[in-house]
N, C-alpha and C positions, 0 to 999 in steps of 0.2 A: 213832305215830298215836294220838291220843286218841279214846276212844269216848264218845258222848254219854251223859249221865247219865239213867238211866231212872227213871220214877216208882216210888215205894215199893210200890205195889200192883200193879205190872206182872206179868202171869202168868209163871211160871218157864219153861214150854215156849217161849213166844213170845220170851223173853229169849235162850234158847239159839239159836233160829233166827236172830235178828238178829245175835247175836255171830258165828255161823258165816258169815253172808253178808258181814259186814264183813271178816272175816279172809280170805275168798276174794278179795274185791276188792283187798285189800292185796297178796296174793301175785301176782295178775294184774298189778297196777301195776308191781311190782318186775320181773316177767318181761318185760313190754313195754319197760321201761327198759333192761334188759340187751340185748334184741333190737335196739333202736334204736341203742345204742352199737356193737354188733357190725356192723350194716349200715353205719354211718358209717365204721368202721375199714376194712371191706372196700372201700368206695368210694374211700378215700384211697390204697389200694395200687394200683400200676400193673398193667395187664393184660399178661401175656406171651403174645404170639400166635405160633403156629407159622408158620414161613416157609421157603420153598425158596430155597436159596442156591447159589452157585458160587464157585470160587476163580479170581481173575484170573491169567492166564498169557499173557505177551507172547511172540509168535513172529513171525518174519519169513516171512510167507506170500506167496503169489502170487495174482493175479487171473486167473481163467480166463475168457477171452472166446470166445464161440461165435458163428459166423456161418454162414449158409447160402450155398452157392456152387454153381457149375457147372463141370464139366470142359470146358476149351476148349484148342485148340492154341495154342502160342506163335506159330506162323507159319501163316497161311492166306492164300494168294495166288492170283489168277487166272493161268491158263496160256494163252498164245497163241503163234501161229506167228511166227517172225522174218521171214517173207516173206508176201506176199499171194497169194491164189489161191482156187480153188474147193474146198470141203470135200467130199471123196468118201467119207470113212469116219470114223465115230466109234466107237471100240472100248470105251468105258466108259459107265456110267450113274451116276446119283446113288447113293451108297452103296458103289460099287466100291472094294475095297481094292487099292491098286497098290503095286508095288515100284519102287525106283529103276531107271530105264532102260526101264520097261514102256511099250509103245506106247499112246498115248491117241487120236490122230486123225491123218488123212493128207490132204494136198492133192493135186490133180492135178499130177504132176511133168513133164508133157510139155514145156511151154514151158521149164522149167529144164534139162531134158536137152538140148534143142536149143541152149540157151545154152552148155552145156558143150561141145558139139561145135564150135560157132563159136569158142569160146575156145581149144579145143585146136588147131584149124586155124590160128588167128592166132598161137598160140605156136610152132607148127612153122615158119611162114613167117618169123617174127622170128628164130628160131634159125638158119635157113638164111642169112638176111642177115648175121647175126652171124658165122657160120663163114666166109662168103665175104669179108667185110670184114677179118676177122682174117688170112686167108690172103694177101690182097693186101698187107696191112701187113707181114707177115713176109717176103714175097718182095721187096718193095721195100727192106726194111731190109738185105737181103744185098747190095744195090748201093751200099752206102755208100762204098766205096773206088774206085768206077768213075767215069768221066767223065760218065756219063748220070745220076748221082745228083743230085737237087735237094732241098734241105731243105724247101722249100715243099710239094713233092709228098708228102714223108714226113709232114708235119704234117696235110695234108689227109686222107691215108689213115688216119692215127691217129685223127683226129676222126670219120671215118666208122665206124671200128671201135668206138670208145667209144659212139657214138650207137646203133649196132646192138646193142651189149650192153645198153644201157638199155632199148631197145624189147623185147628178148627178156625181160628181167626183168619189165617191165610186163605183157607177155603172159602170163608165168607166174603173176603175181599174179592177173590176171583169170581165168585158168583155175581157180586154187584157189578164188576167190570163187564162180565158177559151180558148182563141185563142192560147196561148202558150202551153196549155196542149194538144191541138190537134196536134201542131207541135211536141210535145214530144213523140207522138205515133210512130214516125219514129226515129230509132236509127241510127246515122251516125258517121263515123269515124272522130275524131277531129285532126288526124295527119296521115301522110303516115306510113304504117307498114305492118306487117304480122300477120294473125290470128293464134295464137298458141294453142288455146283451145276453145271448144264449150261447154257451160254449160246449155243450154236450147234448147228445140225443139218446133216446131210448134204445137199449140194446148195446150200448157202449160200456166197456169195462173201464171204470175210472179209478185212479189211485187215490190214496188218502190225501186230502187237502187240495186235490185238483179242482179248479174252478168249474162250476156247472152253469151258473148264471151270474150276472153282475147286477147288483142292487144299488140304486141311488136313493138315499134316504131323503124323505121330504119333510121331516120334522125340523130340519135346519137348512135354510136356503141362503144363498149368497149371490151378490152381483160381482161378476168377474170383469175387470176392465184392464186396459193397458195404459199405464201412466207414462207420458213422455219424460225424458230425463230432466227437462227444464221445469217440470211440474212436481218433481219428487219432494222438494221441501214443502210445498203447499199441501201435498197429500199427507205427509207426515204430521203437519201442524194442525190439520183439521180434526175437530172432535165431534163433528156432526155432519151428516150428508143426507141427501134425499134422492130418490129415484122415481122415474116415471116410465111405465110400460108403454110401448108403442101401441099395444092393443087397447090401452085405456088412457088416451091422452087427456091432460088436464087434471089428473089426480096424482099427487105426490105422496110418497111414503118414506118413513124414516129408515136410515141405514147407518152403520158405523163401521169404520175401518177395523178389520181384524188381522189382516196379514198383507205385508208388502214385501215382495221378493227382493232379495239383495242383488240379484243379477238380472240382466236384460234378456228378453226372449231373443234367440239368435235369428229368428225370421223377421219379426216386426220391429226389433230394437226398442221395444218398450218394456216397462217393468210391470209384471202381472201383480195386480192388487185385488184383494177380496174384501168386499164390504158385506157384513152380516145384515140380513133383513130383520129389522126390529118390528116395524109395523107391517104385518103381512097382509097383502090384498086378499079380497074374497076369492079371486081366482088368479092363480099364478102357476105357470107350467115351466118345466125345465126346458132350457133352450130359448126361452122368450127373449126378445131384444128389449133392453132398457136403456134409458138415458140417465146417467148419474151426474149429479151436480153437488158441489160443496163450496162453501164460502170461506174465504180467508181474510180477516180484517186487516186493514193497512196498519203498519206500525206507527205511522205519523199521518196527520191530516193532510189531505191533498185537495187541490182545486181542479175540477174537471172542466176543460175548455174544449171548444170545437177544434178539430185538426186544422181548419183554415186559419186559425188565429196564430199558429206557430210560424215564425219567420226564421229561416236558417241564416244565422249570422256567422260566417266563417265555418268553423267546425262545431259551433254550439247553437242550440235552439234559443230563440229569443221571442219576445212579444212587444208590441207597440203599446205603451202605457199612455193613456189620455189624461191630461190634467183636467180635473173637474172645473177649475176656475177659468183658465185661459183657453182650454181646448187644444193646447199644443201637445204633440206626441213625442215620446221619448222611447228609443229602442233599448230594451233591457234584457240581458241574458237570464234564462231560467233553467232550473234543474227539473228534468222530467222523471217522474217515478215509473210510469209505464205508458205504453202506446196501445191504442185500440184502433179499430177500423175507421172510426169517424171522430175520435176524440183523443185527448192526451191529458194525463194527470200531472199537474204542476206540483212539485214538492217544495220549491223555494224560488226566490227571485222577485216576487211581487208580494205586496202586502194585502191582507184581507180588506176588502172594500174598495180597492182601486179599480179603475175602468181600463179595459184593454180593447183594442180594435179586433173585430172577429172576421172582417171581410176586406179584401183589397189590400192586404198588408204589404204586397210587393210594390205598390204604387205610392207608398208613404215615404216621407223624408224626415229626418230629425228636425224638430222645431216647427214642423208644419201644423197648422191649425185645422181642426176638423169640427164638424157639427154633428153631434149624435143624432141619428135618425130613428133608431129603435133600440131600446135598452132591454136586454134579456137577462133572465136569471141564470145562475150558474147551472151548467148541465149536470144532471144526476146520473 
């Protein structure tokens, strides 16, 4: 840098001041030039960001489906008398626990007992006619070699004997029917269970087969649930399930699908399914609330990743794959098998053992280098 030429009579002190100022300006110019070059060099170098990553691990997992249900009996049927009559006694009420053979209700048996007496008398008369006809037949048969024997008479007595035997058998059947009718005036439980409804009261005349009470059998219990339509395939495919009673949390018991309705309930728009209780709890009551769960294994191995690791690239989901050697990131589309509240299951698109970014994926750019801050295991 050339300094301007000073006049010959310029003061010495003033010359020194000017020279010092010019030198300082030159030094400052040089310093600014170096600072600008350093800033330009720093701007050209890529920024290495810290990133949280995880390693992809494919596993064959299962989907756990949980449904709320109710404990119901497999068989619940109305019980009625096999004969008609006046109801004189009902021995049970709603909620009564009954055993097989226990008396439930009675009809007035007077008319049926009279029918038994009439049938018994008719049977005795028919039996007497049979014995007399048989004796006449046997006596006449002994005259076969005498002159008074006639084949026509033998045939007639044999026919009378056979007819009397048929009438005796008929009277015997009528007597047994009358005796059964007397027994039918007592209504008894045919299996252990609980009375869930009463449909007739004492003093009422009931018809044959009319329901008197409703019995829910407790020897076979089921869990009734409503399966959403998008879970039908999973429900059909399951071969094992378990349930937990709300009254006994923490204890699970085995169950198995027995029946899946082919049509949806018109109110809930779900498909009723019945799961048989295999492992019966010590105490379980009808109408109790239960939580049913069943597992369906994945058809192919999947990698469970946090939901924050998924980056929406156009119309397809993608993840940022981190190169283990250079730390550079690459956006790669993936196929998702299923979505959950806080995770996603990757079916394909990344290889087993590769690293992906799990946080701040919307701030990354292709080729950007990152520094892993925390390596996590694949989510289970």
